[in-house]
C-alpha positions as CSV (number, residue, x, y, z in Angstrom):
1,X,11.0,4.1,-1.0
2,X,11.6,5.0,-4.6
3,X,15.5,5.1,-5.1
4,X,18.3,4.7,-7.9
5,X,18.8,1.3,-6.4
6,X,15.4,0.2,-7.6
7,X,13.8,-2.3,-5.6
8,X,16.7,-2.9,-3.1
9,X,15.1,-1.4,-0.1
10,X,11.8,-3.0,-0.7
11,X,12.5,-5.1,2.2
12,X,9.6,-4.1,4.5
13,X,11.8,-1.9,6.9
14,X,11.3,1.3,8.0
15,X,14.2,3.7,6.6
16,X,14.9,7.4,6.4
17,X,15.5,9.4,3.3
18,X,18.6,11.3,3.1
19,X,18.9,14.3,0.8
20,X,22.1,16.8,0.2
21,X,22.0,20.3,0.6
22,X,23.5,23.0,-1.8
23,X,22.8,25.9,-3.6
24,X,23.8,27.1,-7.5
25,X,23.8,23.6,-8.1
26,X,26.9,23.3,-5.7
27,X,26.5,20.6,-2.9
28,X,28.9,21.2,-0.2
29,X,28.8,17.5,1.4
30,X,29.7,16.1,-2.3
31,X,32.4,18.5,-2.7
32,X,34.1,18.0,0.7
33,X,33.8,14.0,0.4
34,X,35.4,14.0,-2.9
35,X,38.2,16.1,-1.7
36,X,38.8,13.6,0.7
37,X,42.5,11.9,-0.2
38,X,41.7,8.7,1.8
39,X,39.5,6.1,0.1
40,X,39.0,4.4,3.1
41,X,37.7,7.4,5.4
42,X,35.2,8.4,2.7
43,X,33.9,5.2,2.2
44,X,33.8,5.0,6.2
45,X,31.5,8.1,5.8
46,X,29.2,6.7,3.3
47,X,29.0,3.4,5.5
48,X,27.9,5.4,8.4
49,X,25.2,7.0,6.5
50,X,23.7,4.0,5.6
51,X,23.2,2.9,9.1
52,X,21.4,6.3,9.4
53,X,19.3,5.3,6.9
54,X,18.4,2.1,8.2
55,X,18.1,3.8,11.6
56,X,21.2,1.6,12.8
57,X,23.0,4.1,14.0
58,X,23.7,5.4,17.8
59,X,26.7,8.4,16.9
60,X,24.1,11.2,16.7
61,X,24.0,14.1,18.8
62,X,21.2,17.0,18.8
63,X,23.2,20.4,18.9
64,X,19.6,22.1,19.4
65,X,17.7,24.0,17.2
66,X,17.1,21.7,14.6
67,X,21.0,20.7,14.3
68,X,22.2,17.1,14.6
69,X,25.5,16.0,14.3
70,X,26.9,12.3,13.1
71,X,30.4,11.4,14.6
72,X,32.1,8.9,12.1
73,X,34.7,7.3,14.3
74,X,37.6,6.7,11.7
75,X,41.4,8.5,11.8
76,X,40.9,11.6,14.0
77,X,37.2,11.6,13.7
78,X,35.1,13.1,11.1
79,X,31.7,14.7,11.6
80,X,28.5,15.2,9.6
81,X,25.7,17.9,10.2
82,X,22.1,17.6,9.2
83,X,18.5,18.7,10.2
84,X,15.4,16.9,9.9
85,X,12.7,17.5,7.1
86,X,9.5,16.0,6.8
87,X,8.4,12.5,6.6
88,X,11.5,11.1,8.1
89,X,13.7,12.4,5.7
90,X,17.3,14.5,6.9
91,X,19.2,17.0,4.9
92,X,22.8,16.9,4.9
93,X,24.3,20.4,5.3
94,X,27.9,19.9,6.0
95,X,31.2,18.0,7.2
96,X,34.5,17.9,7.9
97,X,37.5,16.6,10.5
98,X,38.0,17.3,14.1
99,X,40.4,19.8,13.5
100,X,38.2,22.2,12.3
101,X,34.9,21.3,13.9
102,X,34.0,24.6,15.5
103,X,34.2,26.5,12.2
104,X,32.1,23.4,10.6
105,X,29.4,23.5,12.8
106,X,28.9,27.6,12.2
107,X,28.9,26.9,8.2
108,X,26.2,24.2,9.0
109,X,24.1,26.6,10.6
110,X,24.8,29.2,8.2
111,X,23.7,26.5,5.6
112,X,20.6,25.6,7.6
113,X,19.6,29.0,8.3
114,X,19.7,29.4,4.4
115,X,17.8,26.3,3.5
116,X,14.9,27.5,6.1
117,X,14.5,31.0,4.1
118,X,14.5,29.5,0.9
119,X,12.4,26.3,1.5
120,X,11.2,24.5,-1.4
121,X,14.0,26.3,-3.6
122,X,16.9,24.6,-2.3
123,X,19.1,22.4,-4.5
124,X,19.6,18.9,-3.2
125,X,19.3,15.3,-4.5
126,X,19.2,11.9,-3.0
127,X,22.0,10.6,-1.0
128,X,21.5,7.4,-2.9
129,X,22.8,8.9,-6.2
130,X,25.9,10.2,-4.3
131,X,26.2,6.6,-3.4
132,X,25.8,5.0,-6.9
133,X,28.4,7.6,-8.1
134,X,30.7,6.3,-5.9
135,X,30.3,2.6,-6.4
136,X,30.9,3.0,-9.8
137,X,34.5,3.2,-9.0
138,X,36.1,-0.2,-8.8
139,X,38.3,0.8,-6.0
140,X,35.9,2.6,-3.8
141,X,33.1,-0.6,-4.8
142,X,36.3,-2.7,-3.4
143,X,36.5,-0.4,-0.1
144,X,33.0,-0.5,0.3
145,X,32.7,-4.2,0.8
146,X,36.2,-4.6,2.4
147,X,34.5,-2.4,5.0
148,X,31.3,-3.6,5.1
149,X,33.1,-7.2,6.0
150,X,34.8,-5.7,9.2
151,X,31.7,-3.9,10.4
152,X,30.2,-7.3,10.0
153,X,33.3,-9.0,11.9
154,X,33.0,-6.4,14.8
155,X,29.2,-6.2,15.0
156,X,27.7,-9.1,13.5
157,X,24.7,-6.9,11.5
158,X,24.2,-9.4,8.6
159,X,21.3,-7.3,7.4
160,X,23.9,-4.1,6.8
161,X,26.4,-6.6,5.4
162,X,23.5,-8.2,3.1
163,X,22.5,-4.6,1.9
164,X,26.5,-3.4,0.9
165,X,26.6,-6.2,-1.0
166,X,23.7,-5.7,-3.1
167,X,24.4,-2.0,-3.5
168,X,27.2,-3.2,-5.1
169,X,25.6,-5.7,-7.6
170,X,23.2,-3.2,-8.3
171,X,25.9,-0.8,-9.9
172,X,28.0,-3.6,-11.0
173,X,25.5,-4.5,-13.6
174,X,22.7,-5.9,-11.8
175,X,21.4,-9.4,-10.3
176,X,21.1,-10.4,-14.0
177,X,24.7,-9.8,-15.0
178,X,25.8,-11.1,-11.5
179,X,23.6,-14.3,-12.3
180,X,25.5,-15.4,-15.5
181,X,28.9,-14.6,-13.6
182,X,28.1,-17.1,-10.5
183,X,25.9,-19.4,-12.4
184,X,23.3,-18.8,-9.5
185,X,19.7,-18.1,-10.6
186,X,18.1,-14.8,-10.0
187,X,15.8,-16.2,-7.4
188,X,18.8,-17.6,-5.5
189,X,20.7,-14.2,-5.5
190,X,17.8,-12.3,-4.6
191,X,17.0,-14.7,-1.6
192,X,20.7,-14.9,-0.8
193,X,21.1,-11.0,-0.6
194,X,17.8,-10.5,1.2
195,X,18.7,-8.9,4.7
196,X,16.8,-11.3,6.4
197,X,18.7,-14.3,4.6
198,X,21.5,-16.6,6.0
199,X,23.3,-17.5,3.1
200,X,26.1,-20.2,3.2
201,X,29.8,-18.9,3.2
202,X,30.3,-20.4,-0.5
203,X,27.5,-18.5,-1.9
204,X,29.1,-15.3,-0.4
205,X,32.5,-16.1,-1.9
206,X,30.6,-16.9,-5.3
207,X,28.9,-13.2,-4.8
208,X,32.1,-11.3,-4.1
209,X,33.9,-13.3,-7.1
210,X,31.2,-12.8,-9.2
211,X,31.6,-8.9,-8.5
212,X,35.2,-9.0,-9.6
213,X,36.8,-9.2,-6.0
214,X,38.1,-11.9,-3.3
215,X,38.1,-12.2,0.1
216,X,41.9,-11.9,1.8
217,X,42.9,-12.1,5.5
218,X,45.5,-9.9,7.1
219,X,47.3,-10.1,10.1
220,X,45.4,-7.5,12.8
221,X,48.4,-5.7,13.6
């Protein structure tokens, strides 16, 4: 897969390509996500899309006629609607909260119909570009790692957690810069951040510190 994250996903796993639909250079999913005041909600949604990309998501529902629903179980509940394209690619159409679910579905159907009529002319870009933009913001990168760690504690999916670490590392200057900050050689970092790796806790701690963050423990209330 060719991605803005370079060789990040070259770990011999089957992944989907995710694209964002829009028209007149306006992206409906992007505008909605950027309008969310809750940073954690936005990151929860992006983390769920990462799971869709790596085919590790079960919260998918076929609504018929080519429209699919992705549910994000956070807060009152968030939903994203998409359709399938060729070559294991999905096209994100629209999203919203539970309170406006019915109108969101209708809008998603409208965008899907527009895309079908204008196939080959619709404005869309890679989801990875959106993820990169969000991770360039320090607070969102921090929330990305915090959420990834929370998810790992819940589901023990080490591969997804290590990919989250590597995504932030790539955005925050790359492996070369991280190597200088952690005093770990590049080969060791590449090996530690490989989804099939089993890095020691001290290595994970050094990587997180090298990215400019720290692990904190809070009571589970």
